[in-house]
C-alpha positions as YAML, in Angstrom:
chain: A
units: angstrom
residues:
- id: 1
  name: MET
  ca: [12.11, 15.56, 0.93]
- id: 2
  name: TYR
  ca: [8.36, 15.45, 0.35]
- id: 3
  name: ARG
  ca: [6.08, 17.64, 2.47]
- id: 4
  name: SER
  ca: [2.52, 18.73, 1.76]
- id: 5
  name: GLU
  ca: [0.21, 20.57, 4.18]
- id: 6
  name: PHE
  ca: [-3.56, 20.87, 3.79]
- id: 7
  name: PHE
  ca: [-6.89, 20.13, 5.51]
- id: 8
  name: VAL
  ca: [-9.28, 17.20, 5.60]
- id: 9
  name: PHE
  ca: [-12.75, 17.23, 7.11]
- id: 10
  name: ASP
  ca: [-13.97, 15.11, 10.02]
- id: 11
  name: MET
  ca: [-17.70, 15.59, 9.49]
- id: 12
  name: GLU
  ca: [-17.73, 19.40, 9.20]
- id: 13
  name: LYS
  ca: [-14.58, 20.05, 11.21]
- id: 14
  name: PRO
  ca: [-11.40, 20.89, 9.26]
- id: 15
  name: MET
  ca: [-8.37, 18.93, 10.45]
- id: 16
  name: PRO
  ca: [-4.78, 20.01, 9.58]
- id: 17
  name: VAL
  ca: [-2.87, 17.28, 7.75]
- id: 18
  name: ILE
  ca: [0.77, 16.88, 6.76]
- id: 19
  name: ILE
  ca: [2.09, 14.22, 4.37]
- id: 20
  name: ARG
  ca: [5.87, 13.93, 4.56]
- id: 21
  name: ASN
  ca: [8.74, 11.48, 4.41]
- id: 22
  name: TYR
  ca: [9.13, 9.55, 7.63]
- id: 23
  name: THR
  ca: [12.44, 9.53, 9.53]
- id: 24
  name: LYS
  ca: [14.12, 7.58, 12.32]
- id: 25
  name: GLU
  ca: [12.34, 9.77, 14.87]
- id: 26
  name: ASP
  ca: [9.03, 8.26, 13.70]
- id: 27
  name: PHE
  ca: [9.98, 4.58, 14.03]
- id: 28
  name: ASP
  ca: [8.28, 3.90, 17.39]
- id: 29
  name: GLN
  ca: [5.02, 5.44, 16.20]
- id: 30
  name: LEU
  ca: [5.20, 3.57, 12.89]
- id: 31
  name: ILE
  ca: [5.46, 0.28, 14.77]
- id: 32
  name: GLU
  ca: [2.48, 1.35, 16.93]
- id: 33
  name: ILE
  ca: [0.49, 1.95, 13.74]
- id: 34
  name: GLN
  ca: [1.33, -1.57, 12.54]
- id: 35
  name: ALA
  ca: [0.16, -3.00, 15.86]
- id: 36
  name: GLU
  ca: [-3.17, -1.15, 15.59]
- id: 37
  name: CYS
  ca: [-3.69, -2.12, 11.96]
- id: 38
  name: PHE
  ca: [-2.68, -5.76, 12.38]
- id: 39
  name: PRO
  ca: [-3.75, -6.86, 15.88]
- id: 40
  name: PRO
  ca: [-3.58, -10.46, 17.15]
- id: 41
  name: PRO
  ca: [-3.94, -13.13, 15.89]
- id: 42
  name: PHE
  ca: [-1.71, -11.43, 13.29]
- id: 43
  name: PRO
  ca: [1.83, -12.31, 14.45]
- id: 44
  name: SER
  ca: [3.65, -9.35, 16.00]
- id: 45
  name: GLU
  ca: [6.94, -10.47, 14.44]
- id: 46
  name: LEU
  ca: [5.50, -9.41, 11.08]
- id: 47
  name: TRP
  ca: [5.04, -5.80, 12.16]
- id: 48
  name: TRP
  ca: [7.75, -3.41, 10.99]
- id: 49
  name: ASN
  ca: [11.01, -3.68, 12.87]
- id: 50
  name: LYS
  ca: [13.61, -0.96, 13.13]
- id: 51
  name: GLU
  ca: [16.03, -2.66, 10.72]
- id: 52
  name: GLN
  ca: [13.35, -2.68, 8.01]
- id: 53
  name: LEU
  ca: [12.40, 0.93, 8.71]
- id: 54
  name: THR
  ca: [16.05, 2.00, 8.62]
- id: 55
  name: ASN
  ca: [16.38, 0.42, 5.19]
- id: 56
  name: HIS
  ca: [13.25, 2.28, 4.02]
- id: 57
  name: VAL
  ca: [14.62, 5.70, 4.91]
- id: 58
  name: THR
  ca: [18.17, 5.03, 3.68]
- id: 59
  name: LEU
  ca: [17.62, 3.00, 0.50]
- id: 60
  name: PHE
  ca: [14.59, 4.87, -0.89]
- id: 61
  name: GLN
  ca: [13.44, 7.73, 1.31]
- id: 62
  name: GLU
  ca: [11.21, 9.10, -1.46]
- id: 63
  name: GLY
  ca: [9.12, 5.95, -1.07]
- id: 64
  name: ALA
  ca: [8.74, 6.23, 2.72]
- id: 65
  name: ILE
  ca: [5.95, 8.62, 3.64]
- id: 66
  name: CYS
  ca: [3.65, 9.16, 6.60]
- id: 67
  name: VAL
  ca: [0.62, 11.29, 7.38]
- id: 68
  name: GLU
  ca: [0.01, 13.45, 10.45]
- id: 69
  name: VAL
  ca: [-3.46, 14.56, 11.51]
- id: 70
  name: ASP
  ca: [-3.50, 17.48, 13.92]
- id: 71
  name: GLY
  ca: [0.00, 16.54, 15.03]
- id: 72
  name: VAL
  ca: [-0.65, 12.79, 15.46]
- id: 73
  name: LEU
  ca: [1.05, 10.24, 13.20]
- id: 74
  name: ALA
  ca: [-1.93, 8.46, 11.66]
- id: 75
  name: GLY
  ca: [-0.58, 6.30, 8.84]
- id: 76
  name: SER
  ca: [2.27, 5.38, 6.54]
- id: 77
  name: LEU
  ca: [3.03, 4.12, 3.06]
- id: 78
  name: THR
  ca: [6.24, 2.45, 1.90]
- id: 79
  name: GLY
  ca: [7.50, 1.63, -1.59]
- id: 80
  name: LEU
  ca: [10.56, 0.46, -3.48]
- id: 81
  name: CYS
  ca: [11.69, 0.46, -7.11]
- id: 82
  name: VAL
  ca: [11.58, -2.75, -9.14]
- id: 83
  name: ASP
  ca: [11.87, -3.90, -12.74]
- id: 84
  name: PHE
  ca: [8.42, -5.18, -13.63]
- id: 85
  name: ASP
  ca: [7.18, -7.09, -16.66]
- id: 86
  name: PRO
  ca: [3.37, -6.74, -16.97]
- id: 87
  name: LYS
  ca: [3.28, -10.13, -18.70]
- id: 88
  name: GLU
  ca: [4.61, -11.82, -15.58]
- id: 89
  name: ILE
  ca: [2.38, -10.80, -12.69]
- id: 90
  name: ASN
  ca: [2.62, -13.90, -10.50]
- id: 91
  name: HIS
  ca: [4.96, -13.17, -7.60]
- id: 92
  name: SER
  ca: [4.96, -13.20, -3.80]
- id: 93
  name: TRP
  ca: [5.09, -10.23, -1.45]
- id: 94
  name: ASP
  ca: [8.10, -11.72, 0.33]
- id: 95
  name: LYS
  ca: [10.15, -12.03, -2.84]
- id: 96
  name: ILE
  ca: [9.35, -8.70, -4.47]
- id: 97
  name: THR
  ca: [9.81, -6.69, -1.24]
- id: 98
  name: ASP
  ca: [12.67, -8.74, 0.24]
- id: 99
  name: HIS
  ca: [10.40, -9.59, 3.20]
- id: 100
  name: GLY
  ca: [9.90, -5.85, 3.72]
- id: 101
  name: TYR
  ca: [13.63, -5.10, 4.02]
- id: 102
  name: ILE
  ca: [13.79, -3.73, 0.40]
- id: 103
  name: ARG
  ca: [17.48, -4.63, 0.02]
- id: 104
  name: ASN
  ca: [16.53, -5.53, -3.57]
- id: 105
  name: HIS
  ca: [15.58, -1.90, -4.30]
- id: 106
  name: LYS
  ca: [16.62, -0.98, -7.85]
- id: 107
  name: PRO
  ca: [17.11, 2.79, -8.21]
- id: 108
  name: ASN
  ca: [16.90, 2.46, -12.01]
- id: 109
  name: GLY
  ca: [13.85, 0.18, -11.98]
- id: 110
  name: ASN
  ca: [10.84, 0.94, -14.16]
- id: 111
  name: SER
  ca: [8.13, 0.75, -11.48]
- id: 112
  name: LEU
  ca: [7.37, 1.92, -7.96]
- id: 113
  name: TYR
  ca: [6.04, -1.01, -5.93]
- id: 114
  name: ILE
  ca: [3.92, -0.48, -2.82]
- id: 115
  name: VAL
  ca: [5.27, -2.51, 0.08]
- id: 116
  name: ASP
  ca: [2.68, -1.48, 2.67]
- id: 117
  name: ILE
  ca: [-0.02, 1.05, 3.40]
- id: 118
  name: SER
  ca: [-1.43, 1.40, 6.92]
- id: 119
  name: VAL
  ca: [-3.81, 3.87, 8.58]
- id: 120
  name: ARG
  ca: [-4.83, 3.79, 12.24]
- id: 121
  name: PRO
  ca: [-8.47, 2.54, 12.41]
- id: 122
  name: LYS
  ca: [-9.77, 5.71, 14.11]
- id: 123
  name: TYR
  ca: [-8.56, 7.85, 11.18]
- id: 124
  name: ARG
  ca: [-9.73, 5.71, 8.25]
- id: 125
  name: LYS
  ca: [-12.87, 7.73, 7.60]
- id: 126
  name: LEU
  ca: [-10.72, 10.72, 6.59]
- id: 127
  name: GLY
  ca: [-9.47, 9.27, 3.29]
- id: 128
  name: LEU
  ca: [-5.81, 9.34, 4.32]
- id: 129
  name: GLY
  ca: [-4.89, 6.16, 2.45]
- id: 130
  name: LYS
  ca: [-6.03, 7.66, -0.83]
- id: 131
  name: LEU
  ca: [-4.13, 10.89, -0.12]
- id: 132
  name: MET
  ca: [-0.90, 9.01, 0.56]
- id: 133
  name: MET
  ca: [-1.39, 6.98, -2.62]
- id: 134
  name: GLN
  ca: [-1.81, 10.19, -4.59]
- id: 135
  name: ALA
  ca: [1.41, 11.50, -3.04]
- id: 136
  name: MET
  ca: [3.18, 8.42, -4.42]
- id: 137
  name: TYR
  ca: [1.72, 9.14, -7.87]
- id: 138
  name: HIS
  ca: [3.62, 12.43, -7.69]
- id: 139
  name: VAL
  ca: [6.82, 10.47, -7.04]
- id: 140
  name: VAL
  ca: [6.09, 8.20, -10.03]
- id: 141
  name: ILE
  ca: [5.79, 11.23, -12.29]
- id: 142
  name: GLU
  ca: [8.78, 13.07, -10.81]
- id: 143
  name: LYS
  ca: [11.04, 10.01, -11.11]
- id: 144
  name: GLY
  ca: [9.72, 9.03, -14.54]
- id: 145
  name: PHE
  ca: [8.61, 5.52, -13.55]
- id: 146
  name: ASP
  ca: [6.26, 3.66, -15.89]
- id: 147
  name: ARG
  ca: [3.80, 2.85, -13.15]
- id: 148
  name: LEU
  ca: [2.95, 2.41, -9.50]
- id: 149
  name: LEU
  ca: [1.77, -1.06, -8.62]
- id: 150
  name: GLY
  ca: [1.33, -3.53, -5.81]
- id: 151
  name: GLY
  ca: [-0.63, -6.51, -4.64]
- id: 152
  name: GLY
  ca: [-4.02, -5.87, -3.10]
- id: 153
  name: ARG
  ca: [-5.41, -8.32, -0.56]
- id: 154
  name: MET
  ca: [-8.88, -9.67, -1.29]
- id: 155
  name: PRO
  ca: [-10.16, -10.13, 2.29]
- id: 156
  name: GLY
  ca: [-13.73, -10.77, 1.18]
- id: 157
  name: TYR
  ca: [-12.82, -13.65, -1.09]
- id: 158
  name: HIS
  ca: [-12.93, -16.43, 1.53]
- id: 159
  name: LYS
  ca: [-16.68, -15.84, 1.90]
- id: 160
  name: VAL
  ca: [-17.32, -16.81, -1.74]
- id: 161
  name: ALA
  ca: [-14.32, -19.04, -2.53]
- id: 162
  name: HIS
  ca: [-16.61, -22.10, -2.70]
- id: 163
  name: GLN
  ca: [-18.54, -20.62, -5.60]
- id: 164
  name: MET
  ca: [-16.13, -18.51, -7.67]
- id: 165
  name: THR
  ca: [-12.45, -18.34, -8.62]
- id: 166
  name: PRO
  ca: [-10.34, -15.39, -7.46]
- id: 167
  name: GLU
  ca: [-10.39, -14.08, -11.03]
- id: 168
  name: GLU
  ca: [-14.20, -14.24, -11.06]
- id: 169
  name: TYR
  ca: [-14.26, -12.48, -7.69]
- id: 170
  name: LEU
  ca: [-12.06, -9.69, -9.04]
- id: 171
  name: THR
  ca: [-14.30, -9.34, -12.10]
- id: 172
  name: ALA
  ca: [-17.38, -9.13, -9.84]
- id: 173
  name: ILE
  ca: [-15.75, -6.29, -7.88]
- id: 174
  name: ILE
  ca: [-14.96, -4.39, -11.08]
- id: 175
  name: LYS
  ca: [-18.57, -4.80, -12.24]
- id: 176
  name: GLY
  ca: [-19.85, -3.49, -8.92]
- id: 177
  name: GLU
  ca: [-21.55, -6.77, -8.04]
- id: 178
  name: VAL
  ca: [-19.31, -7.26, -4.99]
- id: 179
  name: ARG
  ca: [-17.59, -4.80, -2.68]
- id: 180
  name: ASP
  ca: [-14.23, -5.72, -1.18]
- id: 181
  name: PRO
  ca: [-12.65, -3.59, 1.60]
- id: 182
  name: VAL
  ca: [-9.23, -3.45, -0.07]
- id: 183
  name: ILE
  ca: [-9.78, -3.89, -3.80]
- id: 184
  name: THR
  ca: [-12.71, -1.46, -3.93]
- id: 185
  name: PHE
  ca: [-10.58, 1.08, -2.04]
- id: 186
  name: LEU
  ca: [-7.71, 0.65, -4.53]
- id: 187
  name: LEU
  ca: [-10.08, 1.09, -7.48]
- id: 188
  name: GLY
  ca: [-11.17, 4.35, -5.87]
- id: 189
  name: CYS
  ca: [-7.52, 5.42, -5.72]
- id: 190
  name: GLY
  ca: [-7.16, 5.02, -9.49]
- id: 191
  name: ARG
  ca: [-5.53, 1.60, -9.51]
- id: 192
  name: VAL
  ca: [-6.36, -0.82, -12.37]
- id: 193
  name: PRO
  ca: [-6.19, -4.63, -11.95]
- id: 194
  name: LEU
  ca: [-3.72, -6.56, -14.10]
- id: 195
  name: GLY
  ca: [-4.74, -9.98, -12.76]
- id: 196
  name: VAL
  ca: [-4.45, -12.29, -9.78]
- id: 197
  name: SER
  ca: [-1.25, -13.57, -8.17]
- id: 198
  name: THR
  ca: [-1.50, -16.90, -6.34]
- id: 199
  name: ASN
  ca: [0.40, -17.63, -3.13]
- id: 200
  name: TYR
  ca: [1.10, -13.92, -2.78]
- id: 201
  name: LEU
  ca: [0.88, -13.79, 1.00]
- id: 202
  name: ASP
  ca: [-0.05, -16.10, 3.87]
- id: 203
  name: ASP
  ca: [-3.56, -14.70, 4.18]
- id: 204
  name: GLU
  ca: [-6.53, -16.89, 5.08]
- id: 205
  name: GLU
  ca: [-9.14, -14.24, 4.22]
- id: 206
  name: SER
  ca: [-7.76, -13.87, 0.68]
- id: 207
  name: CYS
  ca: [-7.03, -17.61, 0.38]
- id: 208
  name: ASN
  ca: [-3.43, -16.44, -0.22]
- id: 209
  name: HIS
  ca: [-4.37, -14.56, -3.42]
- id: 210
  name: ALA
  ca: [-3.85, -10.90, -4.31]
- id: 211
  name: ALA
  ca: [-4.94, -8.64, -7.15]
- id: 212
  name: ILE
  ca: [-1.93, -7.04, -8.84]
- id: 213
  name: MET
  ca: [-3.03, -3.48, -9.58]
- id: 214
  name: GLU
  ca: [-1.25, -0.59, -11.28]
- id: 215
  name: TRP
  ca: [-1.53, 3.13, -11.89]
- id: 216
  name: ARG
  ca: [0.17, 4.05, -15.15]
- id: 217
  name: ASN
  ca: [2.19, 7.23, -15.44]
- id: 218
  name: PRO
  ca: [0.06, 9.37, -17.79]
- id: 219
  name: PHE
  ca: [3.17, 11.12, -19.12]
- id: 220
  name: LYS
  ca: [4.90, 7.92, -20.31]
...
């Protein structure tokens, strides 16, 4: 079981934080977090359900973590193990995560794939997403995976889709010419883009595209 206790700062005020594996006792709060992170018109049937969450904690508990801030559950991150070929990056979220049920989890896979990362809006200024991502890097090293990877939404792309391809948009982000809420965040977490996957997710803002981004295990 993973558990790490430390402090983050809200302005100048230290706030006690715990990153740990989530359990069945957390399910109701985890669904609340999904509702806050993905409000209408996002369909509520796409929030976590208890069958999915049960699979997360039974099939790969090491990949199911949450973060508490001063005793309040503020966010979560979920992963599964897959066999990944860097030469074949085009895939959909539904297929690679089994629609979030992770029944396709491969304990002997070569990569840890991020299914979801969510932080309540009121806590996003504390850098909790990056801290949870770093906790998963520890799992990658401990388990000897080749990499951590996942698909990053490109929610700013729809604003410029008439003038550049998704690949050009990703390049502009890397060059610092454009800032994207998700991709720029992932770059700041140490993730490196491998390319763009088309029809990754039904996502109007990203025009259904996603940047496939990895963090390589430095000990492999």
